[in-house]
C-alpha angles and dihedrals in degrees: 000000000000126000095251132120117186109188125197110261117270120236108291120252111262117251132250093034143171119193095214093050090051093050093049102039097077089063091064089078092064106014097171094051117105114270095172135018120184104206134220127162088250097050146300141273105230130208119187121213087252093054092045091052092048092049094048096045092043090052088049089054092050092052093042091052090059087073097244114167119241110274095027111149120240118200114215114213096167135138130241099291144098092277087075099065091035090055093043096051092037091058092047091049090053092053093254127127115240121207107204115201137178117267088224095069117116126234094260091050092049091047090056092049092048091049090051099043099033096210122206092207137021121209108204146178123207118273096023120118114258135198117267116292112280095022090114140332114278126225120190118243090221090055090050092055091057088063092083087094092050122101109279121249112219108237112264110244125211148128109338088220095061119106114279105170144348124227131180126235119236091253098250087143091060100273135034115263127210106238118199116210130190128230088252091065090084091052089054089057088073086081087069096055094081097007090066118349107044083218126179137167094265095055125114106207117195114199116192095206131093123265093252097057113099091224088058094043092054107030097025102042121005097044096048090046093048088052092047091247132131124264118212117197126178114241116260114280095016114154111244086229087074094058097091089055091049093047090055101036095049097042097241112191097186127031122201123190145130119269090256091063092050088051093051092050093049093048088067100033132054092178131026126193106210106154098174097043114105100180147327132248125215131192140138096077137008116298110227113231090232090058093047093052092044091055091047090051093047098045108017086233129113127235119222117207130209135195123208144124141228091266094057109008112223120337104153116064151136119237141193090264093046116029118197119268116239112291094010134103095213141267137302106280115253107274095031125113110209137172139182108224134200128214090279092059093248126119112269123225114276111274094030120111120248145136116298112237134184124206117260090234093065104123090219095056115111124258091233144281111304112271090342109108094158092051090048093049091050090064092061131080106192107301094349132091110216112224097190091232118129112222145150127225117217124217090264091052096256114148123225116196118226099176140266114319089238092049095053113115129221118222112182091327094314118113113233126192114232088214092061092052092044093050091052096047095041087067091062110103110252096016095118116184113351138197125188118206140164109251127197105222095177133353109304094000117106130173136177113265131188124211114198138178103203131091096256112117127228094261092054093048092046092050090051092048090055089060098054111020134064112249094254090054096051117105115249094198133042128196128186117218131179089229138351116251114250137202121242089268095054099259122138106264102221091173090061091045090053095043094050092045093052091045091051093236 
């Protein structure tokens, strides 16, 4: 049986369509109900659905009245606050194309983005790096928030396939890429509601990320609002150690975070009393099985993992109605067509490793990389978009993640997943956080190395590896680090681990 799942098409996106209108319209049923709560241990800042709608459509009016042409790009240089989603959705409502970016970017990085996207307006908060003077007019985020009392601008409808927003990849390919998404991308996210979240209008979803992370914007804000539910976001700068208190005090029913946040919570808590919580969600990087079982033991609640990417959000996941089988992340969400392809571009037999691919007709798939048609075309093999993720598909269609194609290690001609090595070594007492990489020790000679942060020494780790890994999978080198380098989105940066190791730094 081939590694191919062809799902029946999901309901088509309505036309004409505006993404912001779609996100806001569910709140009309209960306008005074909380749409957003920004949480602190001492209380919460509350935004009703009515206030959120007024702020977004007022912001849309303010941008529209500046005379910007439809499709003009708007660069968001905003901090971790409610101005970020208001500006993002306001621009979309006005028929403009927001470009959300991290507040941590430096001036040279912002200058490159501005040169590539050519914004007609910058929305900015104080103290955040801006493009060079004269690149575009600047409007304050604080001023934009005052627009909730301005006359509302009705969202501008149009073709659901037209550009809605541009986001940047994390740069795992070597440099960040500008990814253009259509208005219909938010409609495609409905496949996640039961295919991953188990989300309904009475849920209170607490997302541990900041407003300006795309994982938070989608899973933490837009999807709950589109379902008429309540989004809970920790206040800027809040210590992750406070999250259990917030989960309990504010009656969270679903918790979404990256694996690193789950790990930090469990480091300080053996048991957690979360009576309203039904389950957790994890994405951003692979969730180790040891972490999943530890959370289940501490809370009595499961965690459902998802796999996706900037170009298509999440499309493989487990869900409350369909937990993952052992060793797997989950299944293609209902409505998705997915394949595992070999080097010849054809689906491999089930159980064989290959590159995960999603069909080009998926409504959530990006429109392309900005002004880069050749680079976009290079990511396709016939009708399939190549994700770059190495996976296997089981007989029942479950997907097991092996790692990024460019993270895969080579041991004597045999490809080895860093995740398999990391999962085995993380179970060694005293290992701490671990990262497995392929290290060049002399020209043409590469071995598997393991960086670790715990007190265990190399002999202890090597002895443990002998008990649970085939010889060719066992690290030959071990390196102790105070902490593993991370990407801007909190993922372990194996590329940096490998680079620093080979440089001797």
